PALODREN-389286 format. One line per field, with one value per residue (C-alpha): x, y, z. Coordinates in nm, 3 decimals. Example, Ala and Ser with C-alpha at 12.3 -4.5 7.8 and 13.67 -1.06 7.14 Angstrom:
x c(1.230_1.367)
y c(-0.450_-0.106)
z c(0.780_0.714)
! end
This chain:
x c(-1.801_-1.994_-2.185_-2.332_-2.520_-2.892_-3.079_-3.091_-2.735_-2.689_-2.928_-2.731_-2.360_-2.535_-2.687_-2.649_-2.658_-2.393_-2.048_-2.072_-1.973_-1.937_-2.125_-2.085_-2.402_-2.517_-2.840_-2.856_-3.160_-3.217_-3.325_-3.504_-3.287_-2.900_-2.790_-2.484_-2.630_-2.874_-3.236_-3.357_-3.153_-3.404_-3.742_-4.021_-3.974_-3.611_-3.702_-3.859_-4.269_-4.458_-4.159_-4.191_-4.091_-3.742_-3.838_-4.055_-3.769_-3.543_-3.814_-3.830_-3.463_-3.480_-3.774_-3.560_-3.211_-3.148_-3.276_-3.033_-2.761_-2.462_-2.190_-2.269_-2.164_-1.786_-1.523_-1.412_-1.054_-1.213_-1.473_-1.216_-1.018_-1.332_-1.390_-1.062_-1.112_-1.393_-1.314_-1.339_-1.643_-1.842_-1.693_-1.845_-2.170_-2.180_-2.154_-2.563_-2.609_-2.477_-2.281_-2.049_-1.999_-1.948_-1.652_-1.520_-1.493_-1.251_-1.037_-0.982_-0.632_-0.647_-0.810_-0.829_-0.959_-1.054_-1.258_-1.336_-1.535_-1.823_-2.146_-2.380_-2.161_-2.473_-2.403_-2.155_-1.948_-2.123_-1.915_-1.586_-1.770_-1.860_-1.565_-1.347_-1.568_-1.580_-1.207_-1.173_-1.421_-1.273_-0.928_-1.029_-1.216_-0.911_-0.702_-0.930_-0.983_-0.594_-0.647_-0.376_-0.368_-0.150_-0.158_-0.354_-0.402_-0.485_-0.618_-0.724_-0.783_-1.111_-0.996_-1.176_-0.922_-0.743_-0.326_-0.341_-0.617_-0.390_-0.122_-0.317_-0.434_-0.084_0.051_-0.228_-0.195_0.211_0.243_-0.048_-0.160_0.168_0.107_0.369_0.250_0.126_0.044_-0.050_-0.162_-0.274_-0.370_-0.530_-0.283_0.067_0.064_0.365_0.469_0.716_0.892_0.944_0.563_0.695_0.916_0.829_0.960_0.735_0.677_0.817_0.657_0.616_0.489_0.455_0.280_0.163_0.249_0.374_0.676_0.865_1.020_1.202_1.448_1.604_1.979_1.931_1.735_1.344_1.272_1.504_1.250_1.171_1.242_1.065_1.018_0.833_0.861_0.623_0.618_0.735_1.010_1.209_1.232_1.544_1.657_1.642_1.927_1.858_2.097_2.035_2.266_2.044_1.744_1.963_2.083_1.739_1.629_1.943_1.728_1.614_1.631_1.402_1.381_1.150_1.172_0.937_0.995_0.909_1.052_0.864_0.855_1.229_1.511_1.768_2.083_2.237_2.451_2.356_2.588_2.716_2.495_2.531_2.149_1.997_1.880_1.626_1.662_1.411_1.420_1.207_1.193_0.876_0.985_1.230_1.268_1.457_1.817_2.069_2.214_2.577_2.677_2.529_2.698_2.574_2.804_2.551_2.755_2.442_2.227_2.053_1.777_1.818_1.542_1.668_1.461_1.616_1.795_2.145_2.364_2.659_2.918_2.887_3.137_3.200_2.977_3.013_2.751_2.915_2.596_2.395_2.182_1.857_1.878_1.596_1.772_1.547_1.765_1.643_1.899_1.890_1.984_2.317_2.422_2.294_2.502_2.805_2.806_3.052_2.951_3.134_3.442_3.451_3.316_3.086_2.816_2.622_2.883_2.718_2.974_3.076_2.700_2.695_3.048_2.931_2.634_2.850_2.793_2.406_2.231_1.899_1.877_1.612_1.664_1.415_1.404_1.536_1.812_1.921_1.926_2.139_2.390_2.392_2.464_2.682_2.822_3.166_3.205_2.980_3.140_3.104_2.838_2.962_2.706_2.403_2.142_1.844_1.831_1.497_1.485_1.207_0.864_0.531_0.416_0.539_0.846_1.198_1.404_1.413_1.695_1.899_1.735_1.873_2.195_2.260_2.114_2.472_2.675_2.455_2.465_2.808_2.884_2.659_2.834_2.595_2.266_1.981_1.662_1.595_1.268_1.179_0.891_0.658_0.845_0.582_0.727_1.052_0.942_0.661_0.632_0.888_1.104_1.433_1.413_1.707_1.912_2.227_2.432_2.245_2.325_2.679_2.681_2.382_2.402_2.153_2.492_2.602_2.267_2.268_2.620_2.549_2.254_2.439_2.711_2.457_2.370_1.993_1.777_1.433_1.308_0.973_0.802_0.563_0.232_0.239_0.019_0.017_0.174_0.345_0.668_0.658_0.595_0.887_1.137_1.035_1.107_1.459_1.532_1.440_1.675_1.967_1.963_2.165_2.075_1.730_1.490_1.174_0.962_0.717_0.477_0.244_-0.075_-0.315_-0.629_-0.962_-1.200_-1.191_-1.233_-0.855_-0.684_-0.773_-0.612_-0.300_-0.287_-0.253_0.072_0.182_0.119_0.354_0.611_0.604_0.581_0.909_1.112_1.141_1.133_0.883_0.633_0.407_0.155_0.030_-0.212_-0.088_-0.260_-0.113)
y c(-0.850_-1.144_-0.899_-1.200_-1.381_-1.394_-1.260_-1.615_-1.665_-1.307_-1.408_-1.748_-1.550_-1.267_-1.522_-1.498_-1.889_-2.099_-2.190_-2.500_-2.879_-3.028_-3.323_-3.564_-3.569_-3.214_-3.121_-3.053_-2.812_-2.518_-2.634_-2.404_-2.511_-2.607_-2.941_-2.756_-2.460_-2.411_-2.269_-2.145_-2.015_-1.952_-1.798_-1.761_-1.406_-1.449_-1.600_-1.429_-1.340_-1.647_-1.874_-2.038_-2.408_-2.394_-2.634_-2.347_-2.105_-2.339_-2.355_-1.986_-1.969_-2.169_-1.988_-1.650_-1.713_-1.350_-1.399_-1.728_-1.715_-1.601_-1.653_-2.003_-2.008_-1.917_-2.163_-2.348_-2.189_-1.820_-1.913_-2.087_-1.755_-1.553_-1.782_-1.741_-1.395_-1.468_-1.625_-1.989_-2.017_-1.753_-1.963_-2.271_-2.122_-2.134_-2.512_-2.544_-2.387_-2.737_-3.030_-2.837_-2.538_-2.790_-2.947_-2.604_-2.574_-2.823_-2.681_-2.329_-2.289_-2.039_-2.119_-1.827_-2.035_-1.747_-1.817_-1.444_-1.453_-1.591_-1.574_-1.596_-1.444_-1.483_-1.834_-1.780_-2.067_-2.297_-2.114_-2.289_-2.646_-2.534_-2.386_-2.694_-2.900_-2.726_-2.745_-3.078_-3.153_-2.964_-3.081_-3.432_-3.434_-3.199_-3.505_-3.759_-3.604_-3.516_-3.140_-2.959_-2.595_-2.322_-2.046_-2.117_-1.842_-2.006_-1.795_-1.893_-1.595_-1.656_-1.944_-2.290_-2.476_-2.743_-2.738_-3.086_-3.003_-2.696_-2.886_-3.196_-2.913_-2.749_-3.108_-3.195_-2.861_-2.860_-3.230_-3.362_-3.077_-2.967_-2.574_-2.329_-2.012_-2.100_-1.783_-1.889_-1.674_-1.784_-1.528_-1.718_-1.735_-1.911_-2.178_-2.418_-2.493_-2.758_-2.644_-2.987_-2.947_-2.708_-3.001_-2.963_-2.976_-2.747_-2.468_-2.138_-1.894_-1.904_-1.614_-1.746_-1.522_-1.405_-1.524_-1.878_-2.055_-2.222_-2.564_-2.867_-2.657_-2.944_-2.965_-3.021_-2.885_-2.845_-2.696_-2.680_-2.467_-2.179_-1.849_-1.617_-1.638_-1.424_-1.469_-1.205_-1.206_-1.520_-1.689_-2.019_-2.205_-2.116_-2.490_-2.457_-2.186_-2.135_-1.897_-1.699_-1.965_-2.241_-2.059_-2.012_-2.369_-2.485_-2.320_-2.299_-2.125_-1.849_-1.496_-1.316_-1.294_-1.095_-1.064_-0.870_-0.876_-0.711_-0.704_-1.035_-1.190_-1.228_-1.482_-1.268_-1.202_-0.956_-1.181_-1.249_-1.530_-1.560_-1.649_-1.647_-1.651_-1.368_-1.083_-0.908_-0.861_-0.672_-0.677_-0.446_-0.434_-0.221_-0.191_0.122_0.062_-0.272_-0.337_-0.294_-0.612_-0.641_-0.642_-0.652_-0.791_-0.836_-1.094_-1.092_-1.003_-1.090_-0.869_-0.633_-0.460_-0.391_-0.265_-0.188_-0.067_-0.131_0.001_0.124_-0.158_-0.126_-0.201_-0.322_-0.513_-0.781_-0.561_-0.712_-0.552_-0.511_-0.581_-0.337_-0.118_0.004_0.064_0.199_0.278_0.378_0.370_0.419_0.551_0.498_0.779_0.663_0.613_1.023_1.117_0.888_0.742_0.446_0.140_-0.050_-0.125_0.233_0.154_0.397_0.197_0.333_0.475_0.420_0.522_0.169_0.091_0.382_0.297_-0.059_0.072_0.344_0.176_0.191_0.384_0.432_0.528_0.628_0.773_0.831_1.115_0.867_0.763_1.149_1.197_0.865_1.021_1.359_1.228_0.924_0.926_1.052_1.118_0.986_0.835_0.940_0.797_0.785_0.569_0.746_0.886_0.896_1.022_1.018_1.218_1.271_1.113_1.179_1.219_1.499_1.318_1.437_1.758_2.053_2.165_1.826_1.789_2.089_2.079_1.692_1.786_1.994_1.697_1.450_1.671_1.738_1.377_1.268_1.401_1.203_1.228_1.320_1.301_1.451_1.346_1.523_1.350_1.594_1.900_2.081_1.918_2.103_2.464_2.499_2.833_2.941_2.619_2.822_3.032_2.862_2.921_3.100_2.759_2.624_2.932_2.847_2.525_2.602_2.811_2.882_2.977_2.589_2.475_2.722_2.645_2.270_2.299_2.547_2.265_1.968_1.784_1.734_1.720_1.628_1.725_1.564_1.714_1.450_1.553_1.931_2.123_2.448_2.669_2.981_2.832_2.531_2.782_2.953_2.655_2.527_2.844_2.845_2.491_2.587_2.902_2.705_2.401_2.471_2.189_2.137_2.043_1.890_1.939_1.665_1.798_1.551_1.654_1.451_1.721_1.545_1.803_2.063_2.358_2.226_2.134_2.491_2.612_2.417_2.510_2.847_2.804_2.590_2.872_3.087_2.806_2.795_3.170_3.176_2.938_2.760_2.418_2.147_2.124_1.813_1.785_1.442_1.339_1.069_0.720_0.622)
z c(-2.801_-2.978_-3.182_-3.392_-3.106_-3.123_-2.817_-2.705_-2.689_-2.516_-2.238_-2.197_-2.178_-1.931_-1.726_-1.339_-1.291_-1.091_-1.212_-1.428_-1.419_-1.738_-1.876_-2.172_-2.283_-2.452_-2.580_-2.940_-2.914_-2.681_-2.323_-2.108_-1.801_-1.820_-1.688_-1.560_-1.383_-1.111_-1.189_-1.551_-1.809_-2.070_-1.974_-2.230_-2.254_-2.389_-2.704_-2.954_-2.895_-3.044_-3.032_-2.678_-2.873_-2.968_-3.250_-3.416_-3.375_-3.573_-3.862_-3.830_-3.879_-4.207_-4.363_-4.273_-4.281_-4.229_-3.884_-3.824_-3.557_-3.825_-3.564_-3.559_-3.918_-3.843_-3.876_-3.600_-3.543_-3.557_-3.300_-3.065_-3.091_-2.979_-2.677_-2.576_-2.511_-2.248_-1.916_-1.936_-1.715_-1.962_-2.256_-2.094_-2.076_-2.476_-2.447_-2.392_-2.772_-2.943_-2.918_-3.166_-2.896_-2.618_-2.867_-2.897_-2.525_-2.520_-2.809_-2.675_-2.637_-2.344_-2.021_-1.755_-1.411_-1.143_-0.845_-0.833_-1.140_-1.031_-1.224_-0.929_-0.604_-0.377_-0.337_-0.070_0.039_-0.205_-0.482_-0.402_-0.441_-0.782_-0.906_-0.764_-0.960_-1.270_-1.292_-1.204_-1.489_-1.722_-1.693_-1.713_-2.020_-2.180_-2.089_-2.188_-2.551_-2.569_-2.587_-2.512_-2.397_-2.461_-2.212_-1.856_-1.585_-1.245_-0.961_-0.660_-0.423_-0.221_-0.028_0.022_-0.249_-0.086_-0.121_-0.265_-0.498_-0.648_-0.675_-0.875_-1.103_-1.165_-1.244_-1.485_-1.681_-1.690_-1.774_-1.934_-2.135_-2.193_-2.094_-2.271_-2.045_-1.730_-1.458_-1.120_-0.847_-0.471_-0.254_0.034_0.303_0.253_0.008_0.017_-0.338_-0.425_-0.724_-0.899_-1.035_-1.291_-1.453_-1.816_-2.164_-2.287_-2.043_-2.196_-1.945_-1.578_-1.360_-0.981_-0.698_-0.473_-0.105_-0.234_-0.049_-0.272_-0.161_-0.298_-0.521_-0.736_-0.842_-1.178_-1.503_-1.439_-1.773_-2.052_-2.271_-2.018_-2.149_-1.915_-1.526_-1.305_-0.916_-0.751_-0.390_-0.320_-0.131_-0.041_0.267_0.462_0.461_0.078_0.068_-0.274_-0.476_-0.797_-0.956_-0.891_-1.024_-1.337_-1.355_-1.343_-1.650_-1.910_-2.145_-1.947_-2.104_-1.895_-1.516_-1.285_-0.906_-0.707_-0.335_0.003_0.336_0.425_0.084_-0.026_-0.116_-0.339_-0.173_-0.427_-0.607_-1.015_-1.091_-1.471_-1.722_-2.092_-2.191_-1.932_-2.156_-1.947_-1.549_-1.355_-0.986_-0.763_-0.375_-0.265_0.113_0.116_0.522_0.468_0.534_0.245_0.110_0.183_-0.178_-0.492_-0.804_-1.181_-1.359_-1.671_-1.984_-2.221_-2.009_-2.257_-2.030_-1.642_-1.431_-1.066_-0.768_-0.425_-0.119_-0.197_-0.128_0.101_-0.184_-0.573_-0.726_-1.019_-1.249_-1.586_-1.832_-2.155_-2.347_-2.157_-2.346_-2.156_-1.758_-1.516_-1.167_-0.860_-0.554_-0.196_0.056_0.446_0.679_0.785_0.405_0.344_0.654_0.555_0.881_0.942_1.078_1.364_1.164_1.030_0.677_0.509_0.316_0.026_-0.253_-0.592_-0.800_-0.894_-1.010_-1.253_-1.363_-1.448_-1.652_-1.846_-2.170_-2.199_-2.467_-2.283_-1.909_-1.676_-1.332_-1.086_-0.831_-0.552_-0.782_-0.832_-0.495_-0.441_-0.691_-0.540_-0.183_-0.271_-0.631_-0.608_-0.976_-1.270_-1.576_-1.915_-2.075_-2.473_-2.600_-2.397_-2.675_-2.452_-2.124_-1.859_-1.550_-1.268_-1.178_-1.303_-0.944_-0.692_-0.590_-0.530_-0.468_-0.710_-0.612_-0.662_-0.977_-1.137_-0.935_-1.139_-1.454_-1.587_-1.479_-1.646_-1.967_-1.948_-1.936_-2.219_-2.529_-2.765_-2.582_-2.830_-2.659_-2.301_-2.112_-1.809_-1.632_-1.474_-1.508_-1.323_-0.970_-1.044_-1.147_-0.883_-0.759_-0.484_-0.486_-0.580_-0.257_-0.150_0.170_0.154_0.189_-0.096_-0.314_-0.286_-0.458_-0.703_-1.025_-1.280_-1.532_-1.490_-1.603_-1.908_-2.019_-1.994_-2.225_-2.460_-2.500_-2.520_-2.850_-2.739_-3.027_-2.876_-2.589_-2.413_-2.111_-1.964_-1.727_-1.879_-1.652_-1.830_-1.533_-1.643_-1.462_-1.718_-2.028_-1.897_-1.830_-2.132_-2.345_-2.165_-2.277_-2.620_-2.584_-2.473_-2.610_-2.951_-3.131_-3.020_-3.311_-3.177_-2.855_-2.768_-2.469_-2.318_-2.131_-1.947_-2.033_-1.954_-2.112_-2.413_-2.189_-1.990_-2.342_-2.478_-2.146_-2.193_-2.595_-2.510_-2.325_-2.641_-2.893_-2.694_-2.721_-3.105_-3.153_-2.955_-3.129_-3.484_-3.322_-3.420_-3.111_-3.112_-2.874_-2.766_-2.450_-2.240_-2.226_-1.895)
! end
């Protein structure tokens, strides 16, 4: 990355020394051993032949400027940007070059403090000692020199760092260094963290995770400037009884909220209290074996983006999503919900009709295979999506029922009168050979005529197919789309060919498509 470095500098950056502890005294020449590291940094062989003495090498540079260290001629602000792209530990190694480089370390706006990034992992348990001393010294010097930071990532994943020390680091970063963007990850056991440590007048983005138990949630404002909050596998103490409303009141300027939960690490009860600031909400629960929430509500009239992945709730109510533009829905169902089995009071849970009525004004809608199944089993009647212009169905992974996919496609097309773009993720999964060998009962409730009729009346102009595999079934189905979608203008095909031979095979099918229609066909390689 640092292409202007001399061989000596590269040797320093790639050394296998122990983590550094900073010192106020810096050598102005090139030392053979670094006072911050254990062992030798520079060997005789790492310096150009005939220049074992660093002073001779400096004289040689003056005599032949073209052989000089060109990167040192760059301005400080550019050097800081370069060093910011390295881990903080690697950037610290450059401090042995000169006093100027050591000062740059204290001016870098981005700190990446990760106890797993060790330049000498053979040190075993001693590595924790070096890491703690390194962070202690670095933060102390930043405070002494009044050097604020913009972004800090603190990761303690190896164990051995005392909770009190981590709390002290966080307080220093938030209150003394005025950080704007803080990412915190502690993976070494359950870590108890008082929410009060995030009280700040500068914090804009905050990410907390994973396996962190938050406590002492205040009743007043913590950070009036916080714009984005990510809670990744965290929980609150039971006695704190934190609700969605308390989070929003603690961060009155919050616009983006991401919550990632599992069966063990959860706190959201399904109620999203009214807020006038929240623009983006992402909720994802990994475990599809957890019990459904009794009730889910989204009273968020300013919300623009919603990503919701969870078990289907017993019921949905108080859905105020008037400003919603994009929704990504992934729903999982219990066997009782699929079978419509009533509970002990006769209530049949899991109807998703209210949820889809609440998001009917969206312009962009993405439905997972599980969401399609929820609509099939528990969506009594789909609303009309008058504003919908982009619809994405399916999954890039082999998941979901082909029968349900083709069964629900006509109603989605018919209820989207202004749809312009239809994206089918992983078409290959829904046209696999033999899938349409339906039972007599299934044939009674499925008709290809319904699919064709919905396509003929659809306003779709762009068809996108992902994970194109070049099978005969795919080519045949895409031709069917091209023949039935009367307003179709463009077909975009995304593939993941890894070599020229595979790409050539895929292109043969594409040529057949181009010969069969006047539509413009674009072929693109998927990057993800």
